C-alpha positions, 0 to 999 in steps of 0.5 A: 957920865959927867953930865949925869953927875952935874945935873941928875934931875935933868931927865926927870924934868923932861919926864915931868913935862911929858906926864903932865895932863896939860901936855897930854891935852895939847898933844891930843889936840895937835894930833886930832888937828893933824889927823883932820888935816891929813884926812881932808888932804887925802879926801881932796887927793882922792877926789882929784884922782877920781876926776882925773881918771874920769877925764882920762876915760872920757878922752879915751871914749872920745878918741875911740868914737872919733876913730870909728867915725873916721873909719865910717867916713872912709868906708862911705867914701870908698863905697861911693868911689867904688860906685862911681868907678862901676858907673864909669866902667858901665858907660865905657862898656856901653860906648864900646858896645855902641861902636860895635853894634851901632844901636844907640837907642837901646844902649842909651836906655840901658845906660840910663837904667844903670845910671839910675840904679847906681845913683839910688845906691848912693843915698842907701850908703849915706843912710847906712853910714848915718845909722852907724854914726848915730849908733856910735854917738849913742854909745859915746853918750852911754859911756859918758853916763856910765863914767859919771855914775862910776865917778860918783860911786867912787867919790861916795865910797871911801877907799874905792879908788882906783877902780877895779879894772881887769888887766887881762880878759882871763882874770 
């Protein structure tokens, strides 16, 4: 109360400063600059988030493709090993048969036929595995293209980030 009695015009001076047209103009300029800076920062932030999302999705796709390629290679090696074991079993069976029957000429011909048949299966397995690898590579490339399109779409559309992804298959 004592301050009001000493200088009663003090509050009015502040009021006059705030009401002046120069103050309004300065405030408008400052607020528009701040808004522009804020909008620019938000845009850069959104673009950075979109780029990070895109890189993350690419890494996921590459990891998935790598796992699938490894499983194909394991399948291929397993099939080849299985064929080799079957061939060794056949050779062992022919050896046992030769000891019992003592008919070497016919068994050698049969053994050669089985050996040829098993050796023909190896390129077939390799061909199947190669087709699977090509399919995975195509899917990986397609996923990369789709991610790039989605990233461009998100960058072009304001407020589109984060992309709408299903968290559960039923929703």
